[in-house]
C-alpha positions in Angstrom: 14.0 79.8 -6.0 10.4 80.6 -7.1 11.1 80.5 -10.8 10.4 77.5 -13.0 7.4 76.4 -11.0 9.4 76.3 -7.8 12.3 74.4 -9.3 14.6 77.5 -9.3 16.2 79.2 -12.2 18.5 82.1 -13.0 16.8 85.5 -12.9 17.5 86.8 -16.4 17.5 90.4 -15.1 20.3 89.8 -12.6 23.1 87.9 -14.1 26.6 88.2 -15.5 27.5 90.8 -12.8 31.2 91.6 -13.2 33.1 91.0 -9.9 36.6 91.0 -11.3 38.6 91.8 -14.4 40.3 89.3 -16.7 43.0 87.2 -15.0 42.3 89.0 -11.6 40.5 86.1 -9.8 40.9 82.4 -9.5 37.5 81.2 -10.8 37.8 77.7 -9.1 38.3 79.5 -5.8 34.8 81.1 -5.6 32.0 80.2 -3.2 29.0 81.6 -1.4 29.2 82.0 2.4 26.2 82.5 4.7 26.4 85.8 6.5 24.4 87.3 9.3 23.3 90.2 7.2 23.1 88.5 3.8 25.3 86.3 1.8 29.0 86.8 1.0 30.5 85.9 -2.3 34.2 85.0 -1.5 36.9 84.6 -4.1 40.7 84.3 -4.1 42.8 86.9 -5.9 45.0 85.5 -8.6 47.6 88.3 -8.3 48.0 88.9 -4.6 47.6 86.9 -1.4 44.1 88.1 -0.6 40.5 87.0 -0.4 37.8 89.4 -1.8 34.4 89.3 -0.2 31.3 90.8 -1.9 28.0 91.2 0.0 24.8 89.9 -1.6 21.6 91.2 -0.2 18.0 91.7 -1.3 19.3 94.7 -3.3 21.7 92.5 -5.2 25.5 92.2 -5.2 27.5 95.1 -3.8 30.7 95.4 -5.9 32.5 97.2 -3.1 34.8 94.4 -1.9 36.2 93.6 1.5 39.8 92.6 1.3 41.5 90.0 3.6 45.3 89.6 3.3 45.6 86.1 4.7 47.5 82.8 4.1 50.4 80.8 5.3 51.5 79.3 2.0 53.7 80.9 -0.6 51.7 83.1 -2.9 52.0 81.0 -6.0 50.8 77.8 -4.3 47.1 79.0 -4.1 46.6 78.1 -7.8 46.7 81.0 -10.2 46.6 79.8 -13.9 46.9 76.1 -13.0 43.9 74.1 -14.0 44.2 72.1 -10.7 44.0 75.2 -8.5 41.6 73.6 -5.9 38.3 74.8 -4.4 37.2 76.9 -1.4 34.2 75.9 0.6 32.3 77.3 3.6 30.9 75.4 6.6 27.1 75.0 6.8 26.9 77.8 9.4 29.1 80.1 7.5 31.6 80.5 10.3 34.5 78.7 8.6 36.2 78.6 5.2 38.5 76.0 3.7 40.9 76.4 0.8 42.4 73.3 -1.0 45.5 74.5 -2.8 47.4 72.9 -5.6 50.0 73.9 -8.2 51.9 71.7 -10.7 51.2 68.2 -12.1 53.1 64.9 -11.9 55.7 64.3 -14.5 56.1 68.0 -15.4 58.9 70.4 -14.6 56.7 71.9 -11.8 56.0 69.1 -9.3 52.8 69.3 -7.3 52.8 71.6 -4.2 50.1 73.2 -2.1 48.3 72.7 1.1 45.0 72.6 3.0 44.1 75.8 5.0 41.1 76.8 7.1 40.0 80.2 8.2 37.4 82.0 10.4 34.8 84.1 8.7 33.4 87.3 10.2 29.8 86.9 9.1 29.0 90.5 9.3 32.1 92.2 7.8 33.0 89.4 5.4 36.6 89.4 6.7 38.6 86.2 6.5 40.8 85.7 9.6 42.9 83.2 11.6 44.5 81.1 8.8 45.5 77.6 10.0 47.6 75.4 7.7 46.4 71.8 8.3 48.6 70.0 5.9 51.0 70.5 2.9 50.7 68.8 -0.4 48.5 69.1 -3.6 44.9 69.3 -2.2 42.0 69.9 -4.6 38.6 69.1 -3.2 37.2 69.9 0.3 33.9 69.6 2.1 32.6 70.2 5.7 30.4 67.6 7.4 26.7 68.6 7.8 27.3 69.4 11.5 30.5 71.3 10.7 32.7 69.3 13.1 34.6 67.3 10.4 36.5 68.4 7.3 37.2 66.1 4.3 39.7 66.9 1.6 41.3 65.1 -1.4 44.9 65.0 -2.3 44.4 65.0 -6.0 47.4 63.2 -7.3 47.7 60.8 -4.4 44.0 59.7 -5.0 43.3 59.8 -1.3 40.8 61.4 1.1 41.6 62.5 4.6 39.4 63.6 7.5 40.3 66.4 10.1 38.3 66.7 13.4 37.5 70.4 13.8 35.7 69.8 17.2 39.0 69.4 19.0 40.0 72.3 21.3 43.4 73.3 19.7 44.8 73.8 16.3 47.6 71.3 17.1 45.0 68.7 18.0 43.1 69.3 14.8 46.2 68.9 12.7 47.1 65.7 14.5 43.6 64.3 13.9 44.4 63.8 10.2 42.9 60.3 9.3 43.0 58.4 6.0 39.5 57.6 4.8 39.7 56.1 1.3 41.8 55.9 -1.9 40.8 55.7 -5.6 41.6 52.7 -7.7 45.0 52.9 -9.6 45.5 51.9 -13.2 49.0 52.1 -14.3 48.3 52.7 -17.9 46.1 55.8 -17.2 47.5 57.3 -14.1 46.5 60.9 -14.8 42.8 59.9 -15.2 42.4 58.3 -11.8 42.8 61.4 -9.7 40.2 62.3 -7.1 38.2 65.5 -7.5 35.8 67.5 -5.4 33.4 66.5 -2.6 29.8 67.8 -1.9 27.2 67.3 0.8 23.9 65.9 -0.4 20.4 66.6 0.9 20.5 63.1 2.5 23.3 64.1 4.8 26.0 62.1 3.0 29.1 63.4 1.2 29.6 62.4 -2.4 33.0 62.2 -4.2 33.8 62.1 -7.9 36.5 59.6 -8.9 37.2 60.9 -12.4 37.5 57.4 -13.9 37.0 57.8 -17.6 37.7 54.4 -19.3 36.1 51.8 -21.5 34.6 48.6 -20.2 35.1 46.8 -18.0 36.0 49.8 -15.8 32.7 51.2 -14.6 32.5 55.0 -13.7 30.8 55.9 -10.4 30.8 58.1 -7.3 32.2 57.3 -3.9 30.0 58.0 -0.8 30.8 58.8 2.8 27.6 57.7 4.5 28.1 59.0 8.0 30.3 62.1 7.6 29.6 63.5 11.2 31.4 60.4 12.7 35.1 60.7 13.5 37.6 58.4 11.7 36.7 55.5 9.5 33.5 55.2 11.4 32.2 57.6 8.8 31.7 54.5 6.6 33.2 55.4 3.2 32.0 53.3 0.2 33.6 53.1 -3.2 31.7 53.3 -6.5 28.4 53.4 -4.8 26.6 55.4 -7.5 27.1 54.3 -11.1 27.1 57.3 -13.4 27.0 55.6 -16.8 28.5 53.0 -19.0 31.9 52.8 -20.6 33.3 56.1 -21.5 31.2 58.0 -19.0 33.2 60.4 -16.8 32.3 62.4 -13.7 35.1 64.9 -14.0 36.8 66.7 -11.1 34.2 69.3 -10.0 30.7 69.1 -8.5 28.1 71.8 -8.5 28.5 74.6 -6.0 26.5 74.7 -2.8 23.3 76.8 -2.9 23.2 79.2 0.0 20.2 81.2 1.0 19.6 83.7 3.8 16.5 84.0 6.0 16.2 87.3 7.9 15.6 86.6 11.6 13.4 88.5 14.1 15.1 90.6 16.8 15.0 89.0 20.2 15.4 90.7 23.6 18.8 90.0 25.2 20.3 90.8 28.6 20.4 94.0 30.6 23.8 94.9 32.0 24.9 97.5 34.5 28.4 98.9 34.1 29.8 101.0 36.9 33.1 102.8 36.1 34.8 103.2 39.4 36.9 106.3 39.5 37.6 106.2 35.8 36.9 108.4 32.8 36.1 105.5 30.6 34.9 101.9 30.8 34.9 99.0 28.3 32.2 96.5 27.6 32.7 93.3 25.6 29.3 92.3 24.1 28.1 88.7 24.1 29.6 86.3 21.5 28.0 86.7 18.1 28.4 88.7 15.0 27.5 92.0 13.4 27.6 94.0 16.7 26.2 97.5 16.1 25.4 99.9 19.0 22.4 102.2 19.2 24.6 105.3 18.6 26.0 103.8 15.4 29.3 102.5 16.8 30.2 99.0 15.4 32.2 96.3 17.1 31.9 93.8 19.9 34.2 95.8 22.2 32.9 99.2 23.1 34.6 102.0 25.2 32.1 104.3 27.0 33.1 107.8 28.2 29.6 109.2 28.7 27.0 107.8 31.1 23.7 106.6 29.7 21.8 103.7 28.3 23.1 101.9 25.2 21.7 99.1 23.1 23.9 96.6 21.3 22.4 94.7 18.3 24.1 91.5 17.3 23.4 88.1 15.8 24.0 84.7 17.4 25.3 81.5 15.9 21.9 81.0 14.2 22.0 84.5 12.8 19.2 85.6 15.1 19.2 89.3 15.9 19.5 90.0 19.7 19.6 93.3 21.5 21.4 93.7 24.9 21.0 96.9 27.0 23.9 98.5 28.9 23.3 101.1 31.6 26.6 102.9 32.1 27.3 104.9 35.3 30.5 106.8 36.2 31.5 107.1 39.8 33.8 110.0 40.6 36.8 109.4 42.8 36.3 110.8 46.3 38.4 113.8 47.2 40.8 113.7 50.1 42.4 116.8 51.5 46.2 117.2 51.3 48.3 115.8 54.1 48.6 117.9 57.2 51.3 118.3 59.9 51.3 117.1 63.4 53.4 117.1 66.5 55.3 113.8 67.2 53.7 113.5 70.6 50.4 115.3 70.1 47.9 114.2 67.5 47.0 117.4 65.6 46.4 116.4 62.0 43.1 115.8 60.3 42.2 113.8 57.2 39.1 115.2 55.4 37.4 113.4 52.6 34.2 113.9 50.7 32.2 112.7 47.6 30.8 115.3 45.4 27.6 113.5 44.6 26.6 113.3 48.2 26.3 109.5 48.2 27.2 107.4 51.2 30.8 106.3 51.8 32.1 103.6 53.9 35.6 104.3 55.3 38.4 102.6 57.2 41.5 104.3 58.4 44.5 102.1 59.2 48.0 102.9 60.3 51.1 101.7 58.4 51.2 98.5 60.4 47.6 97.6 59.3 45.9 98.4 62.6 42.4 99.9 62.3 42.1 103.4 63.8 38.6 104.3 62.7 35.9 102.9 60.5 32.3 103.7 59.8 30.0 105.2 57.2 29.4 108.8 56.3 26.8 110.5 54.1 29.2 112.2 51.8 32.0 113.7 53.9 33.8 113.3 57.2 36.9 114.4 59.1 39.2 112.0 61.0 41.4 113.8 63.5 43.9 113.4 66.3 46.6 111.9 64.0 50.3 111.7 64.9 53.0 111.9 62.2 53.1 108.8 60.0 51.7 107.0 57.0 48.0 106.2 57.0 45.8 104.3 54.5 42.3 105.5 54.0 40.0 103.0 52.3 36.8 104.5 50.8 34.0 102.3 49.4 30.9 103.8 47.6 27.5 102.2 47.8 28.1 100.8 44.3 31.1 98.9 45.6 33.8 101.1 44.1 36.8 100.7 46.3 39.9 102.8 46.5 42.6 103.3 49.1 44.6 106.6 49.6 48.0 106.6 51.1 48.3 109.7 53.3 51.5 111.0 54.9 51.2 113.2 58.0 54.5 115.1 58.3 56.1 116.0 61.7 56.2 119.6 63.0 59.4 120.8 64.7 59.6 119.4 68.2 60.6 121.6 71.2 62.9 120.1 73.7 62.4 120.3 77.5 65.8 120.5 79.2 66.9 121.6 82.6 69.4 120.8 85.3 68.6 120.3 88.9 70.6 119.1 91.9 70.1 115.6 93.1 69.3 116.6 96.7 68.1 119.8 98.4 67.1 120.9 101.9 63.6 121.2 103.1 62.5 124.8 103.0 65.5 126.0 101.0 65.4 127.5 97.5 66.4 124.9 94.8 68.8 125.9 92.1 67.5 125.1 88.5 69.3 125.8 85.2 66.8 126.0 82.4 68.5 124.8 79.2 65.4 124.8 76.9 65.1 127.4 74.2 61.4 127.0 73.7 59.5 130.3 73.8 56.9 129.0 76.3 57.7 127.1 79.5 55.8 126.1 82.6 56.9 124.3 85.7 55.0 122.0 88.0 56.2 120.9 91.4 54.2 119.4 94.3 50.8 121.3 94.1 52.4 124.5 92.8 53.2 125.8 89.3 55.2 128.7 87.7 55.5 130.2 84.3 58.8 131.8 85.0 61.8 130.9 82.8 63.6 129.9 86.0 61.3 129.5 88.9 61.9 129.8 92.7 61.1 126.4 94.0 61.0 125.5 97.7 59.8 122.2 99.0 58.4 121.8 102.6 58.0 118.1 102.2 60.8 115.6 102.5 61.6 112.6 100.3 61.7 112.3 96.5 59.8 115.2 94.8 59.2 115.6 91.1 59.9 118.8 89.2 58.2 118.9 85.7 59.1 121.2 82.9 56.5 121.5 80.0 57.7 123.5 76.9 55.8 124.5 73.8 56.9 126.1 70.5 55.0 128.4 68.1 53.6 125.5 66.2 51.8 124.3 69.3 54.0 121.2 69.9 54.8 120.2 73.5 57.6 118.4 75.3 57.8 117.3 78.9 60.7 116.5 81.1 60.4 115.2 84.7 63.3 115.0 87.1 63.3 113.9 90.7 65.1 115.6 93.6 65.5 114.2 97.1 64.4 116.7 99.8 66.3 116.2 103.1 65.1 117.4 106.5 67.5 118.6 109.2 66.4 119.3 112.8 68.8 120.3 115.6 67.8 120.0 119.2 69.1 121.8 122.3 69.0 120.4 125.8 70.0 121.9 129.3 71.1 119.8 132.2 69.8 120.6 134.7 66.9 122.6 133.2 66.5 124.8 136.3 69.5 126.0 138.5 70.1 128.2 141.4 71.9 131.4 141.0 75.6 130.9 140.0 75.1 127.2 139.5 76.6 125.4 136.4 74.4 124.2 133.5 75.4 122.0 130.4 74.0 122.9 127.0 74.0 120.0 124.5 73.1 120.3 120.8 72.2 117.2 118.7 70.8 116.4 115.2 70.9 112.6 114.8 73.3 113.1 111.9 76.6 114.7 111.1 76.5 118.5 111.5 78.5 121.5 112.6 77.6 124.5 114.8 77.7 127.8 113.1 77.3 130.0 116.1 75.4 130.5 119.4 73.2 133.3 120.5 74.0 135.0 122.7 77.5 134.9 121.3 79.7 132.8 123.3 83.4 132.4 123.5 83.4 128.9 121.8 80.9 129.6 119.0 81.4 126.3 117.2 81.2 123.9 120.2 78.3 121.4 120.1 78.3 121.2 124.0 78.8 124.2 126.4 79.1 124.3 130.2 78.0 127.7 131.7 77.5 129.3 135.1 74.3 131.4 135.3 73.1 134.0 137.7 69.8 134.9 135.9 67.3 133.1 133.6 68.5 133.1 130.0 67.4 131.9 126.5 70.1 130.2 124.4 69.9 129.5 120.6 72.2 127.2 118.6 72.6 127.6 114.8 73.7 124.4 112.9 74.3 123.1 109.4 74.2 119.5 108.1 76.9 118.0 105.9 74.4 118.5 102.9 74.1 122.2 103.7 70.7 122.1 105.4 70.4 124.6 108.3 68.3 124.7 111.5 68.3 126.3 114.9 67.0 125.4 118.4 66.4 127.4 121.5 66.0 126.7 125.2 65.3 128.8 128.3 67.5 128.0 131.3 65.6 129.2 134.5 67.5 130.3 137.5 65.5 129.8 140.7 63.1 131.0 141.9 61.1 130.0 139.0 57.5 131.3 139.0 54.9 129.7 136.7 51.4 130.9 136.1 48.9 128.5 134.5 47.0 129.7 131.5 43.7 128.1 132.6 42.0 126.5 135.7 38.9 124.5 136.4 37.2 125.4 139.8 34.8 122.4 139.7 35.7 120.8 143.0 37.5 117.8 141.6 40.6 118.5 143.5 42.6 119.2 140.3 43.5 122.7 139.3 40.7 124.1 141.3 42.5 127.4 142.1 44.5 129.9 140.0 47.7 130.7 141.8 51.5 131.1 141.1 53.6 127.9 141.1 57.2 128.2 142.2 60.2 125.9 142.0 62.9 125.9 144.6 62.6 128.1 147.7 59.3 129.6 148.6 58.3 133.0 147.3 56.5 135.9 149.1 53.4 137.4 147.3 53.3 141.1 147.8 49.9 141.5 146.0 47.7 139.5 143.6 44.7 141.1 141.7 42.3 139.6 139.2 39.8 141.5 136.9 37.0 140.5 134.6 36.8 141.8 131.1 34.9 144.9 132.2 37.8 145.9 134.5 35.9 144.9 137.7 38.1 143.5 140.5 36.9 140.0 141.3 39.8 139.0 143.6 42.5 140.7 145.5 45.0 139.5 148.1 48.4 140.4 149.8 50.9 138.5 151.9 50.8 134.8 152.7 47.0 134.6 152.2 47.5 135.5 148.5 49.5 132.4 147.9 46.4 130.2 147.9 45.1 132.1 144.9 41.6 132.6 143.5 38.8 129.9 143.7 36.8 131.4 140.7 34.1 133.1 142.8 33.0 136.6 143.5 31.1 137.6 146.5 30.5 133.9 147.2 29.1 133.1 143.7 30.8 131.3 140.9 32.1 133.5 138.1 31.2 133.1 134.5 33.4 131.0 132.2 35.7 133.3 130.3 39.0 135.2 130.3 40.2 137.1 133.3 43.3 139.4 133.7 45.7 139.4 136.6 48.5 141.5 138.1 51.0 140.0 140.7 54.2 140.9 142.4 56.4 138.4 144.2 59.6 138.6 146.1 62.2 135.8 146.1 64.2 134.7 149.1 67.2 136.5 147.6 65.2 139.8 147.7 64.5 139.9 144.0 61.2 141.6 143.0 59.2 139.9 140.2 56.2 141.6 138.6 54.0 139.9 136.0 50.7 140.5 134.2 48.7 138.2 132.0 45.4 136.5 131.4 43.8 133.2 132.5 40.8 131.2 131.2 38.2 130.0 133.7 36.7 126.7 132.6 34.0 124.6 134.3 
């Protein structure tokens, strides 16, 4: 561009560089494409369905070609030896490529065929990708609008120009946007000379089109112009024969000069810093920002990058303006927390523990839930913790690191063997009687609980002294430490027999009636002393001396009891156990009390605790007893001892000794 005083010229030292052998390339399908790291020379192969791309840099043309096997048309419709093969052109930004394809001519054995196809260009690699067939038919010329949003193409033998709107979002919409723009004049006597050729952008932003009219006067040769090529549809304002190229006999031909592409190296700009946290993975993937020519600081190429080692990485790439940007990625790998293997627990006793930890020592948030979703525990731990008291079941432990890495473990706590408490006990029992229990449990350890007592015997001796419903509890345990409990109730019955004498005191040889009663059904087992009718509930007896009678009885439920009574035969002598000589007229003297006929006191002596005689009397005077004094003075409060002998009217001598308490 600096040669010929700035007008530009071919460098004589760098020309005629061979890029293909004879008959290997289609020379009409050759163009320059702006890349992000130089310029790409792109040409279509004549012998195979490929594009070849050659990089041109400050060092010149690199003859190592990049091959792209691409195209939707049959191989022979891309041109080959046909003089009407059609052109290829790149968009102004170098991101797209168009191929106008034609084979055959009108009136020949091979009728015209072909199509119009667009592609994407990888501006760093030179690869041609994503072929889209816009239309079929014999296309020859093609040109992108200055802003790259519209594509114009000529159907050579139809003498027409069509527009496609590349700004639409889908390929189907772009294909459907095909719009007729203009047609060349038709002269029936020279049909082959009125075909339309190539199109080219001018520096003024317009697109120029050669009409290939080569005739004598009055048919003037000129160029058609699309004045506003960025506008969709016929609003692009096409004008016919706008520029006259010469007089009669002048001819523009089919082709126009190729576009001149030049590359300006851009400065590197700082991009974005990213933090990538690989949660519980051995690798993580980053997809760099849109652009081209992605190269990482460690030499790896490509927009998508897999990281397996933590660290800081830089990605260099070029944006749509081919500016070089550098993004920084800080990669961190978070190890998965460790959770201990599932434990065992009793079905009725939480014994299992869940232990978890994070090797790096960083804080963990945790939440433990049961299988129904209920939260059992939650909180935060520095790097490890243990959650205990778990019954058998399925639990879900959610662990969240401070970086937000979230994982949930499903933990199964299995059930230990369960012992079974089992025993048989009667429904009722008698108060004070031993209760029969059959222990049916085979557990190695057993303990019984009843009222406020307990027993570790396999079969305990249980006696209840409390009536009503009472609970007997059996607790068993196996070698794994699991427990089971069984509680059974038993009704404890009371049974009390009574014995009454009528009359309670009789004279010698008088009759007395003994009556036993219990307030419920019962039977008499025997009497003591043994009597002739041992099972009678009521007895009538004649007594000559005082006697004690005892009845032994049993209820209908098997409960047993006994009752005793003393039947006194007169005279009956009673000696109080205490007296109060305080002058109140009540119990002021200690003396024998008799029932029935009077008694005669032979002697009556009273001693203090030191054996000193404090009172003595004989005969009738002794019947009045002791007034609690000695030698005219009141005796001390305390216990005193007496000896007495009395004679009944029948002549029976009664002797008695005992103690009495003096109270004031």
